[in-house]
C-alpha positions as CSV (number, residue, x, y, z in Angstrom):
1,M,-173.5,-111.5,-127.7
2,V,-174.6,-113.1,-124.5
3,D,-176.1,-111.0,-121.7
4,L,-174.0,-110.4,-118.5
5,I,-175.2,-112.2,-115.5
6,V,-174.1,-111.0,-112.1
7,K,-174.0,-114.1,-109.9
8,G,-172.7,-112.5,-106.6
9,N,-169.2,-112.4,-105.3
10,A,-166.0,-114.5,-105.7
11,K,-162.5,-114.4,-104.2
12,I,-159.2,-113.9,-105.9
13,Q,-156.1,-113.4,-103.8
14,E,-158.4,-113.1,-100.7
15,K,-160.1,-110.1,-102.3
16,D,-163.9,-110.0,-103.0
17,I,-164.7,-109.5,-106.7
18,S,-167.9,-109.6,-108.7
19,H,-168.8,-113.0,-110.0
20,I,-170.0,-112.3,-113.5
21,E,-170.6,-114.6,-116.5
22,G,-171.6,-114.0,-120.1
23,G,-170.7,-111.1,-122.4
24,F,-168.2,-113.2,-124.4
25,G,-170.4,-116.4,-124.5
26,E,-172.6,-118.5,-122.3
27,G,-170.8,-119.4,-119.1
28,C,-167.7,-117.4,-119.9
29,K,-166.2,-115.7,-116.8
30,V,-165.8,-111.9,-116.9
31,I,-163.6,-109.7,-114.7
32,L,-164.1,-106.0,-114.3
33,V,-161.2,-103.6,-114.4
34,K,-162.2,-102.3,-110.9
35,D,-161.8,-105.9,-109.6
36,I,-158.5,-106.3,-111.3
37,A,-157.3,-103.0,-109.7
38,S,-158.4,-104.3,-106.3
39,V,-156.7,-107.7,-106.7
40,H,-153.5,-106.0,-107.9
41,S,-153.7,-103.1,-105.5
42,L,-153.5,-100.6,-108.4
43,E,-155.8,-97.7,-109.4
44,V,-158.5,-98.3,-111.9
45,K,-157.1,-95.4,-114.0
46,Y,-153.8,-97.2,-114.3
47,I,-155.4,-100.4,-115.5
48,N,-157.5,-98.5,-118.0
49,K,-154.4,-96.7,-119.2
50,L,-152.6,-100.0,-119.8
51,I,-155.6,-101.3,-121.8
52,N,-156.0,-98.0,-123.8
53,N,-152.2,-97.8,-124.5
54,N,-152.2,-101.4,-125.8
55,I,-155.8,-101.5,-127.3
56,K,-154.4,-102.9,-130.6
57,R,-153.3,-106.0,-128.7
58,F,-156.8,-106.7,-127.4
59,K,-159.7,-107.9,-129.5
60,E,-163.0,-106.3,-128.8
61,R,-165.7,-108.8,-127.8
62,V,-163.0,-111.5,-127.5
63,D,-160.7,-110.0,-124.9
64,Y,-162.7,-107.0,-123.7
65,I,-166.0,-105.2,-123.8
66,D,-166.7,-101.7,-122.8
67,L,-169.7,-101.7,-120.7
68,K,-170.1,-98.0,-121.0
69,T,-170.6,-98.1,-124.8
70,G,-172.0,-101.7,-125.0
71,S,-175.6,-102.8,-125.2
72,F,-175.7,-104.1,-121.6
73,G,-177.9,-101.3,-120.4
74,E,-178.1,-99.3,-117.2
75,P,-179.5,-102.0,-114.9
76,V,-176.3,-104.1,-115.2
77,L,-174.1,-101.1,-114.8
78,E,-176.0,-99.8,-111.8
79,M,-175.6,-103.2,-110.1
80,L,-171.9,-102.9,-110.4
81,Y,-171.2,-99.1,-110.2
82,T,-172.6,-96.0,-108.7
83,K,-174.2,-93.4,-111.0
84,A,-171.2,-91.1,-110.4
85,Q,-168.7,-93.8,-111.4
86,I,-170.7,-94.4,-114.6
87,G,-171.0,-90.7,-115.4
88,N,-167.3,-90.0,-114.8
89,A,-165.8,-93.0,-116.6
90,K,-164.7,-92.8,-120.2
91,N,-164.6,-96.6,-120.4
92,I,-165.8,-99.3,-118.1
93,Y,-163.9,-102.4,-119.3
94,A,-164.8,-106.0,-118.6
95,L,-162.2,-108.6,-119.7
96,S,-162.5,-112.2,-120.6
97,E,-160.1,-114.7,-119.1
98,R,-158.1,-114.4,-122.3
99,G,-158.1,-110.6,-122.0
100,Y,-157.1,-110.7,-118.4
101,S,-154.2,-113.0,-119.4
102,K,-153.1,-110.4,-121.9
103,L,-153.3,-107.6,-119.4
104,I,-151.2,-109.6,-116.9
105,K,-148.6,-109.9,-119.5
106,I,-148.2,-106.1,-119.8
107,M,-148.6,-105.3,-116.1
108,D,-145.1,-106.5,-115.1
109,T,-145.6,-106.7,-111.3
110,D,-144.6,-109.5,-109.0
111,L,-148.3,-110.3,-108.4
112,A,-149.1,-110.3,-112.1
113,W,-146.2,-112.8,-112.7
114,E,-147.6,-115.0,-109.8
115,I,-151.1,-115.0,-111.3
116,H,-149.6,-115.6,-114.8
117,D,-147.7,-118.6,-113.5
118,E,-150.9,-119.9,-111.8
119,L,-152.9,-119.4,-115.1
120,M,-150.2,-121.2,-117.1
121,D,-149.9,-124.1,-114.6
122,N,-153.7,-124.6,-114.7
123,Y,-153.8,-124.3,-118.5
124,F,-151.2,-127.1,-119.0
125,K,-152.8,-129.3,-116.3
126,M,-156.1,-128.9,-118.1
127,R,-154.5,-129.7,-121.5
128,E,-152.9,-132.8,-119.9
129,I,-156.3,-134.0,-118.7
130,I,-158.1,-133.2,-122.0
131,N,-155.4,-135.1,-123.9
132,S,-155.2,-138.1,-121.5
133,N,-156.7,-141.5,-122.0
134,E,-158.7,-141.0,-118.9
135,Q,-160.7,-138.1,-120.5
136,L,-161.0,-140.2,-123.7
137,K,-162.3,-143.2,-121.7
138,A,-164.8,-141.0,-119.9
139,N,-166.1,-139.7,-123.2
140,L,-166.3,-143.2,-124.6
141,L,-168.2,-144.4,-121.5
142,L,-170.7,-141.6,-122.1
143,S,-171.2,-142.7,-125.6
144,I,-171.7,-146.3,-124.5
145,Y,-174.2,-145.1,-121.9
146,N,-176.1,-143.2,-124.7
147,G,-176.3,-146.4,-126.7
148,G,-177.0,-146.9,-130.4
149,Q,-174.4,-147.4,-133.1
150,E,-172.1,-144.7,-131.5
151,G,-172.2,-146.7,-128.3
152,I,-171.1,-149.9,-130.0
153,L,-168.2,-148.2,-131.7
154,A,-167.2,-146.5,-128.4
155,S,-167.3,-149.9,-126.7
156,K,-164.9,-151.3,-129.2
157,K,-162.6,-148.3,-129.0
158,L,-162.6,-148.4,-125.2
159,T,-161.7,-152.2,-125.2
160,D,-158.8,-151.5,-127.6
161,I,-157.5,-148.7,-125.3
162,E,-157.7,-150.9,-122.2
163,V,-156.1,-153.9,-124.0
164,K,-153.2,-151.6,-125.1
165,E,-152.8,-150.3,-121.5
166,A,-152.9,-153.8,-120.0
167,T,-150.3,-155.2,-122.4
168,K,-147.9,-152.2,-122.5
169,P,-146.0,-153.3,-119.4
170,L,-145.6,-156.8,-120.8
171,L,-144.4,-155.4,-124.2
172,D,-141.9,-153.1,-122.4
173,K,-140.4,-156.1,-120.6
174,I,-140.0,-158.0,-123.9
């Protein structure tokens, strides 16, 4: 498990939230239940109840971690919560992006649906870019830049792609 790194603040829906990475893997974004509650204008206890009532749908260390029972230690908790909040809480959940997506699915509020739509739109745009020839060409150019046998093979593949793209309009006319 990767340590949590508190990097400052970020904004979601014009609300300040903690910018945290790690926990689920290096560079993975983490969102705290208290920040989710703030963004959705709900109480923390309501969000915790949703998670606890649906805990079988969440995978520990993939979708969520419980900072209260985890091995992240007091210093990280004390950066994010008061001693009273830590002492009074049964759970202090942090969710991965995947976990937050699952939570949004069960929240069923207008804002949750808006955020879900935004997440889905961004996901499919990202998939389109990843699967596009532009992304493939960029990766091939990197291989060419790095040189060696891999660079030679990448150069040939890039040439093949560019020839197909250049001749496609002509073939479509024929």
